[in-house]
C-alpha positions as YAML, in Angstrom:
chain: A
units: angstrom
residues:
- id: 1
  name: MET
  ca: [161.55, 149.95, 111.59]
- id: 2
  name: ALA
  ca: [162.32, 148.25, 108.31]
- id: 3
  name: SER
  ca: [161.08, 149.83, 105.13]
- id: 4
  name: LEU
  ca: [158.45, 148.14, 102.99]
- id: 5
  name: GLN
  ca: [161.15, 147.35, 100.44]
- id: 6
  name: ASP
  ca: [163.26, 145.63, 103.10]
- id: 7
  name: SER
  ca: [160.27, 143.64, 104.34]
- id: 8
  name: VAL
  ca: [159.43, 142.43, 100.84]
- id: 9
  name: ALA
  ca: [163.07, 141.50, 100.13]
- id: 10
  name: ASN
  ca: [163.35, 139.64, 103.43]
- id: 11
  name: LYS
  ca: [160.14, 137.69, 102.82]
- id: 12
  name: PHE
  ca: [161.30, 136.83, 99.29]
- id: 13
  name: LEU
  ca: [164.67, 135.58, 100.57]
- id: 14
  name: GLU
  ca: [162.94, 133.60, 103.32]
- id: 15
  name: THR
  ca: [160.65, 131.96, 100.74]
- id: 16
  name: LEU
  ca: [163.62, 131.03, 98.56]
- id: 17
  name: SER
  ca: [165.53, 129.67, 101.56]
- id: 18
  name: ASN
  ca: [162.62, 127.39, 102.45]
- id: 19
  name: ASP
  ca: [162.35, 125.98, 98.93]
- id: 20
  name: GLU
  ca: [164.35, 122.76, 98.84]
- id: 21
  name: ASN
  ca: [164.41, 122.85, 95.02]
- id: 22
  name: PHE
  ca: [166.11, 126.25, 94.88]
- id: 23
  name: ASP
  ca: [169.92, 126.47, 94.96]
- id: 24
  name: ALA
  ca: [170.94, 127.95, 98.33]
- id: 25
  name: SER
  ca: [174.05, 129.55, 96.83]
- id: 26
  name: LYS
  ca: [171.83, 131.65, 94.57]
- id: 27
  name: THR
  ca: [169.87, 132.84, 97.62]
- id: 28
  name: GLN
  ca: [173.11, 133.86, 99.32]
- id: 29
  name: LYS
  ca: [174.31, 135.76, 96.24]
- id: 30
  name: LEU
  ca: [170.96, 137.53, 95.93]
- id: 31
  name: GLU
  ca: [170.98, 138.46, 99.61]
- id: 32
  name: ALA
  ca: [174.49, 139.90, 99.28]
- id: 33
  name: LEU
  ca: [173.41, 141.88, 96.22]
- id: 34
  name: LEU
  ca: [170.40, 143.32, 98.05]
- id: 35
  name: LYS
  ca: [172.51, 144.27, 101.08]
- id: 36
  name: GLU
  ca: [174.94, 146.27, 98.93]
- id: 37
  name: GLY
  ca: [172.31, 148.98, 98.78]
- id: 38
  name: ARG
  ca: [173.04, 150.00, 95.21]
- id: 39
  name: LYS
  ca: [170.65, 149.94, 92.28]
- id: 40
  name: ILE
  ca: [170.32, 146.39, 90.99]
- id: 41
  name: LYS
  ca: [170.80, 145.92, 87.26]
- id: 42
  name: ALA
  ca: [169.27, 143.20, 85.11]
- id: 43
  name: ASP
  ca: [172.77, 141.87, 84.40]
- id: 44
  name: ASP
  ca: [173.30, 141.36, 88.15]
- id: 45
  name: LEU
  ca: [170.18, 139.21, 88.39]
- id: 46
  name: ALA
  ca: [170.95, 137.35, 85.16]
- id: 47
  name: GLU
  ca: [174.36, 136.43, 86.55]
- id: 48
  name: ILE
  ca: [172.78, 134.97, 89.68]
- id: 49
  name: PHE
  ca: [169.85, 133.16, 88.08]
- id: 50
  name: THR
  ca: [171.50, 131.90, 84.88]
- id: 51
  name: LEU
  ca: [171.82, 128.14, 84.91]
- id: 52
  name: PRO
  ca: [175.24, 126.56, 84.53]
- id: 53
  name: ASP
  ca: [176.00, 124.94, 81.18]
- id: 54
  name: GLY
  ca: [173.94, 121.77, 80.93]
- id: 55
  name: GLY
  ca: [171.79, 122.71, 83.93]
- id: 56
  name: GLU
  ca: [168.13, 121.76, 84.11]
- id: 57
  name: VAL
  ca: [165.25, 124.16, 84.46]
- id: 58
  name: LEU
  ca: [163.03, 123.28, 87.40]
...
C-alpha cells in the first residue's frame, strides 16, 4: 500500500498533468525529483518552477 506521502504526491502530479496551462515538462521534472527518494531542497524546486527569461506568469 502506498504511503500517505506517495498518495499526496501522486494526486498533486495528476492535478498538474490535467492542467492545460501548466508546462508538462515541469511536471515530468517534478515527478522524477520525487521518485529519486532523496530529501528535496528548495533549490531543486526553484530550478523546476523558475520561469525562463522573458516568460510570463500565469
